[in-house]
C-alpha positions as CSV (number, residue, x, y, z in Angstrom):
1,X,0.6,0.8,-0.5
2,X,0.9,3.6,0.0
3,X,3.4,5.1,2.2
4,X,2.5,6.7,5.9
5,X,3.4,9.9,7.4
6,X,5.8,10.0,10.8
7,X,3.3,8.3,13.3
8,X,3.8,11.4,16.2
9,X,2.2,13.8,12.5
10,X,-0.2,11.0,12.2
11,X,-1.7,10.7,15.4
12,X,-1.8,14.9,15.2
13,X,-3.4,14.5,12.5
14,X,-6.0,12.3,14.0
15,X,-7.2,14.1,17.0
16,X,-7.4,17.5,14.3
17,X,-9.4,15.4,12.5
18,X,-13.6,16.4,14.4
19,X,-15.9,15.2,13.6
20,X,-14.5,11.6,12.1
21,X,-17.7,11.2,9.5
22,X,-18.0,8.1,7.2
23,X,-19.9,9.3,5.1
24,X,-23.2,10.8,4.3
25,X,-25.8,9.1,5.0
26,X,-28.3,7.6,1.5
27,X,-31.9,8.0,2.3
28,X,-32.8,5.1,4.1
29,X,-32.4,3.1,7.4
30,X,-32.0,-0.9,7.8
31,X,-33.4,-2.9,10.1
32,X,-32.1,-6.1,9.2
33,X,-33.2,-9.4,10.2
34,X,-31.9,-9.7,13.8
35,X,-31.0,-13.8,15.2
36,X,-31.3,-14.7,18.7
37,X,-29.1,-16.6,21.1
38,X,-28.2,-17.2,24.6
39,X,-25.6,-15.0,26.7
40,X,-25.5,-14.9,31.0
41,X,-28.4,-16.5,30.6
42,X,-30.7,-14.6,28.2
43,X,-31.6,-14.2,25.4
44,X,-30.0,-10.9,23.3
45,X,-30.6,-9.5,19.5
46,X,-27.4,-10.4,17.2
47,X,-27.3,-9.9,13.2
48,X,-24.8,-11.7,10.7
49,X,-24.1,-10.1,8.1
50,X,-20.2,-11.4,6.9
51,X,-18.3,-15.7,7.8
52,X,-15.0,-16.5,6.8
53,X,-16.1,-20.3,5.9
54,X,-18.0,-20.5,2.7
55,X,-19.7,-23.4,3.3
56,X,-20.9,-21.3,6.9
57,X,-22.0,-18.3,4.4
58,X,-24.5,-20.1,2.8
59,X,-25.8,-22.2,5.4
60,X,-26.2,-18.1,7.2
61,X,-27.0,-16.5,4.2
62,X,-24.3,-14.0,4.4
63,X,-21.7,-12.4,3.0
64,X,-18.1,-14.8,2.2
65,X,-15.4,-13.2,3.7
66,X,-12.3,-15.5,4.3
67,X,-9.7,-12.9,5.4
68,X,-11.8,-12.9,8.6
69,X,-10.3,-16.1,10.0
70,X,-7.1,-14.0,10.8
71,X,-8.9,-12.4,13.2
72,X,-8.9,-15.6,15.7
73,X,-4.8,-15.6,15.9
74,X,-4.6,-12.3,17.1
75,X,-7.3,-12.0,20.0
76,X,-9.5,-9.7,17.5
77,X,-12.3,-12.6,18.2
78,X,-14.7,-14.4,21.3
79,X,-16.3,-17.5,21.5
80,X,-19.3,-18.5,19.9
81,X,-21.0,-22.3,21.0
82,X,-23.3,-24.2,18.5
83,X,-24.8,-26.7,19.9
84,X,-25.3,-29.9,17.0
85,X,-27.4,-32.2,18.6
86,X,-29.7,-30.3,20.5
87,X,-31.8,-27.3,19.2
88,X,-31.2,-24.4,21.0
89,X,-29.9,-20.9,20.0
90,X,-26.1,-20.6,20.1
91,X,-23.8,-19.4,23.3
92,X,-22.4,-16.1,23.8
93,X,-19.0,-15.8,25.6
94,X,-19.4,-11.1,25.4
95,X,-21.8,-9.3,24.7
96,X,-21.9,-5.5,25.6
97,X,-22.2,-4.0,28.5
98,X,-24.8,-2.0,27.1
99,X,-25.8,-2.2,24.0
100,X,-23.9,0.9,22.0
101,X,-20.8,3.7,22.8
102,X,-21.6,3.7,25.8
103,X,-20.2,-0.5,26.6
104,X,-17.5,-1.2,29.1
105,X,-16.7,-5.2,28.5
106,X,-13.8,-5.2,27.1
107,X,-13.7,-8.7,26.1
108,X,-16.8,-8.0,24.1
109,X,-15.8,-8.7,19.7
110,X,-18.8,-8.9,17.3
111,X,-16.4,-11.4,15.2
112,X,-17.2,-14.7,16.6
113,X,-14.8,-17.7,16.3
114,X,-17.0,-20.6,16.4
115,X,-17.5,-23.6,18.3
116,X,-19.5,-26.5,18.1
117,X,-20.8,-28.7,21.1
118,X,-21.9,-31.9,21.0
119,X,-23.6,-34.3,23.7
120,X,-22.2,-36.8,24.4
121,X,-23.9,-40.1,23.8
122,X,-26.2,-41.4,27.0
123,X,-26.1,-37.9,28.1
124,X,-29.6,-36.0,27.9
125,X,-29.5,-32.5,26.2
126,X,-31.1,-29.4,27.9
127,X,-30.4,-26.0,26.9
128,X,-27.1,-24.6,27.8
129,X,-27.7,-20.6,28.1
130,X,-24.5,-19.2,28.5
131,X,-20.5,-20.0,28.5
132,X,-21.1,-21.2,32.4
133,X,-22.9,-23.6,31.6
134,X,-20.9,-24.8,28.3
135,X,-17.6,-24.8,30.4
136,X,-19.2,-26.8,33.1
137,X,-21.3,-29.4,31.1
138,X,-17.8,-29.9,28.5
139,X,-16.2,-30.5,32.1
140,X,-19.1,-32.6,33.9
141,X,-18.2,-35.5,30.5
142,X,-22.2,-34.3,29.6
143,X,-20.2,-32.1,26.1
144,X,-17.3,-32.3,24.0
145,X,-16.5,-28.8,22.5
146,X,-14.1,-28.7,19.8
147,X,-13.3,-25.1,17.9
148,X,-12.7,-24.5,14.2
149,X,-11.3,-21.9,12.0
150,X,-15.0,-20.5,11.4
151,X,-15.7,-16.3,12.5
152,X,-18.2,-14.9,11.7
153,X,-18.9,-11.2,11.9
154,X,-22.1,-11.0,13.9
155,X,-22.6,-7.7,16.3
156,X,-25.2,-8.1,19.2
157,X,-27.3,-5.3,18.8
158,X,-29.4,-5.5,21.6
159,X,-30.0,-7.4,24.8
160,X,-33.2,-6.6,27.5
161,X,-30.8,-5.1,29.9
162,X,-29.1,-2.8,27.2
163,X,-30.8,-1.1,24.7
164,X,-30.2,-1.3,21.2
165,X,-28.1,0.4,18.7
166,X,-30.6,-0.8,16.1
167,X,-31.8,1.1,12.9
168,X,-28.2,1.6,11.5
169,X,-27.7,4.3,8.1
170,X,-26.8,2.6,4.8
171,X,-24.0,4.9,3.7
172,X,-23.2,5.7,0.6
173,X,-19.5,4.9,-0.7
174,X,-17.1,4.0,-3.3
175,X,-14.7,0.7,-3.5
176,X,-12.7,-0.5,-6.9
177,X,-14.2,2.4,-8.7
178,X,-17.8,1.3,-7.6
179,X,-20.7,2.6,-5.9
180,X,-21.6,1.0,-3.4
181,X,-24.0,1.2,0.4
182,X,-22.5,0.2,3.7
183,X,-23.5,0.2,7.2
184,X,-21.4,1.0,10.9
185,X,-22.2,-1.7,13.3
186,X,-18.7,-1.0,16.4
187,X,-15.2,0.4,16.0
188,X,-12.1,0.3,18.6
189,X,-12.7,4.6,19.4
190,X,-15.7,4.7,21.8
191,X,-16.0,8.1,21.1
192,X,-16.7,7.8,16.7
193,X,-19.1,5.2,18.4
194,X,-21.1,7.7,19.1
195,X,-24.0,9.0,16.2
196,X,-23.2,12.7,17.9
197,X,-19.3,12.0,15.8
198,X,-19.5,9.3,13.1
199,X,-22.9,11.0,11.8
200,X,-24.5,7.9,10.9
201,X,-26.2,6.3,13.8
202,X,-24.8,4.7,17.1
203,X,-22.5,1.6,17.4
204,X,-20.9,-0.5,19.4
205,X,-17.5,0.2,20.8
206,X,-15.4,-3.1,20.9
207,X,-11.7,-1.8,22.2
208,X,-11.0,-5.2,21.5
209,X,-11.2,-4.4,17.4
210,X,-7.6,-2.7,18.7
211,X,-5.8,-6.4,18.4
212,X,-6.9,-6.4,14.1
213,X,-4.5,-3.5,13.9
214,X,-1.9,-4.8,10.9
215,X,-3.5,-8.5,10.4
216,X,-4.8,-10.0,6.9
217,X,-8.3,-9.2,8.5
218,X,-8.7,-6.2,7.9
219,X,-8.0,-3.1,4.8
220,X,-7.7,0.1,4.6
221,X,-11.1,2.6,3.9
222,X,-10.4,6.4,3.3
223,X,-11.7,9.8,4.5
224,X,-10.4,13.5,3.4
225,X,-9.5,15.4,6.2
226,X,-10.1,19.3,4.7
227,X,-10.4,21.8,7.3
228,X,-10.9,20.6,10.4
229,X,-13.9,18.0,8.3
230,X,-13.9,14.6,6.5
231,X,-15.7,16.9,2.5
232,X,-13.7,17.2,-0.5
233,X,-15.3,21.4,-0.2
234,X,-13.7,21.4,-4.0
235,X,-16.6,18.7,-5.1
236,X,-19.3,18.1,-2.8
237,X,-19.4,14.3,-5.1
238,X,-16.5,12.7,-2.9
239,X,-17.5,9.9,-0.2
240,X,-15.6,7.6,1.9
241,X,-14.0,5.2,-0.6
242,X,-13.0,1.9,0.3
243,X,-9.8,-0.6,-1.0
244,X,-12.7,-3.3,-1.8
245,X,-15.8,-4.4,-1.8
246,X,-17.2,-7.4,-2.6
247,X,-18.6,-9.4,-5.7
248,X,-20.8,-10.3,-5.5
249,X,-22.5,-9.2,-2.1
250,X,-23.3,-12.7,-0.7
251,X,-22.1,-16.2,-0.3
252,X,-21.2,-16.0,-3.9
253,X,-18.7,-13.4,-3.1
254,X,-15.7,-13.9,-5.3
255,X,-13.5,-11.4,-4.3
256,X,-10.5,-13.0,-1.8
257,X,-9.9,-9.4,-0.2
258,X,-12.7,-8.8,1.6
259,X,-13.3,-8.3,5.1
260,X,-16.0,-6.2,6.4
261,X,-12.8,-4.9,9.0
262,X,-11.5,-1.2,8.3
263,X,-8.7,0.8,9.6
264,X,-9.5,3.6,8.9
265,X,-7.0,6.3,7.3
266,X,-7.0,10.6,6.5
267,X,-6.5,12.0,2.9
268,X,-6.0,15.0,1.6
269,X,-5.0,17.5,-1.8
270,X,-1.6,18.5,-1.9
271,X,-0.8,21.7,-3.4
272,X,0.5,20.6,-5.7
273,X,-3.3,19.3,-7.1
274,X,-5.4,22.6,-8.9
275,X,-9.0,22.4,-7.9
276,X,-11.7,21.9,-8.9
277,X,-10.2,18.5,-6.8
278,X,-10.9,14.8,-8.6
279,X,-13.6,13.0,-6.9
280,X,-11.5,9.4,-6.0
281,X,-13.1,6.4,-6.0
282,X,-10.3,3.8,-5.6
283,X,-7.0,2.5,-3.4
284,X,-5.4,3.0,-7.1
285,X,-6.4,6.2,-8.3
286,X,-5.2,6.7,-4.4
287,X,-1.7,5.3,-5.5
288,X,-1.5,7.2,-8.8
289,X,-2.6,10.4,-6.9
290,X,0.4,10.2,-4.4
291,X,2.9,9.0,-6.7
292,X,2.6,12.1,-8.3
293,X,2.4,13.6,-5.4
294,X,-1.2,15.9,-5.2
295,X,-2.2,13.7,-2.1
296,X,-1.3,12.2,1.2
297,X,-2.5,9.5,3.8
298,X,-2.4,8.6,7.5
299,X,-3.1,6.2,9.5
300,X,-6.4,7.4,12.2
301,X,-5.6,4.2,14.4
302,X,-9.4,3.9,13.9
303,X,-11.3,0.6,13.2
304,X,-14.7,0.1,12.3
305,X,-17.2,-2.9,11.5
306,X,-19.0,-1.6,7.8
307,X,-20.1,-4.4,6.5
308,X,-21.1,-3.7,2.5
309,X,-24.6,-4.7,1.9
310,X,-24.7,-3.7,-2.3
311,X,-23.0,-3.0,-4.2
312,X,-23.6,-1.0,-7.8
313,X,-22.3,-0.2,-10.6
314,X,-19.0,2.4,-11.6
315,X,-19.4,6.0,-9.4
316,X,-20.7,9.0,-11.6
317,X,-17.3,11.3,-11.0
């Protein structure tokens, strides 16, 4: 990828980027189908947008995103337990408390490593509604727990005691020269989790996502930093642009690079670029602008869970 400026300079720039707005919101909101799960003895609502395994993506009807498997090795996932031979919802090891920007549970992550739980022969199955019960049943020899390398992107969107982050604003953007739409569910930055800063919707604060930095599970999205706001004032058509997108959205995705986890990068034009500024719709375009000395970029150290939910045709510049 493109070169970075020094970390002190990057941090100084990041501090100046207020508000850090992902994109203009499209004229719609989305209330995605929720999936019940069990945690700490209560039923919570989750959603699923991607899975690292093709069969799991097909079963859930979500986008296949192979890079998510890389989140396991950097401790950016939490355990999720699926019972194989007894009908019940999956069991989550962690939930945000409360849901949204105020979460204080540092172990929560929207990325779940899947563990398969099987009741052993001769044992009478019963409802397991917490991780503690799963592990107790394993210790007693009642169930066998098998780890997998499957990761599901499944944010917790509401709990009985912790509120809800639904609905989501649908956000417009660009990727690989195409128009796309995405949503924001979780971030490692507590300030950015607030609708007051991201100007889309409240999201879950998930500090564990910081562990994704530099891993194969994260790609980059790019926001303009001009005069303290994320915009391209010389061209109002400019939107957030992403390094890649699914092709197509859904279980048949053929892009081995797509992931819904993004490291936010601040970009800006240099004095070399004459106005009006061009609309940048791809990372290839950014690379060419940087090679010509017309743009610079800097990490913000913000990681967001922004699933791309729609890919349209080529972007209009």
